[in-house]
C-alpha positions, 0 to 999 in steps of 0.5 A: 433643778429649781430656780431660786425665788425671785426677789420683789420689794414692795413698799407700803405708804399712806397716812399714819395711823391708817394700818401699814404696820398692822397690814405687814405684822398680821400678814408676816407674822400671823398676829395683830398688834394692839398698841400703835407705835409709829414706824420710821422704817421697818422691813419684813420678808415673806415668801409667796407662790403666785400662779406656781411661781415662788417669789421672795417679798421684801415688805418695807414699812414707811412712816406716814408722818410729815416729820419723815417726809425727806427720809421716806423716798430713800425706801423707794429704790427698786420698789416692784410695786407700791402699796398706797393705803387709806382707812376706810373709816377715815372719812377725810384725810387719808382717802383724799391724801391719796390723790394729793400726797401719796400717788404723786410722791411715789409717781415723782420718785418712781414714775414707772412702778406700779400702784396697788391702792389698798383700803384697810380696816374694812372690818370697821364697816360692820360698826353702824356708828362709823361712816366708812368709805365703800368698795365703790368709793375705793374703786372710784379712787383707783380710777382717779389716781390711775392705779394698776389695781385695788384691794381691800383688807382688815389686819385684824380679821385677816379678811383680804390680807392674802389677796393684797399680796397676790395682787400686788405680785400679779400687778408687778408680773404684768407691768414688768419691763421686759428687756429689749431684744437688741439687734445690731446692724453693721453696714 
């Protein structure tokens, strides 16, 4: 008898235009959206097998724009892992906002939920006209914000895309709070 897959909610946050929606659509539907449409809330379902175990992921896409700051935390309850995203080609705000906005926000609402820092749009590193953040920059930021992991991907080329979600599940499994054994002593 096989057991049903464990449900795992993963919530994706980061500035607008860092590629959160593209990451999720490319991963779940194997297509790359060419037009930018701001997201308020959207979710996707996807099964994944990690280390021989099947998980049913619910992937929550959130709005990065300030207009939705009061609504966004409504997506946070029951999240098992946060993907905090920045774009490698955005040499200022999305990288800096990881430490000044996104990590503080998710830790305020979900202090014990693990964080996977995700660098998006890595295909743009091939463009010599762009100054992009390096893998070392990403790892440095991971240490600074004390994220449990770091991954890089391109939704456009799908490079590293599967690894993002495999790593998110592994981080969740590693940090999963195990129920404590309760013992009773009668005196």
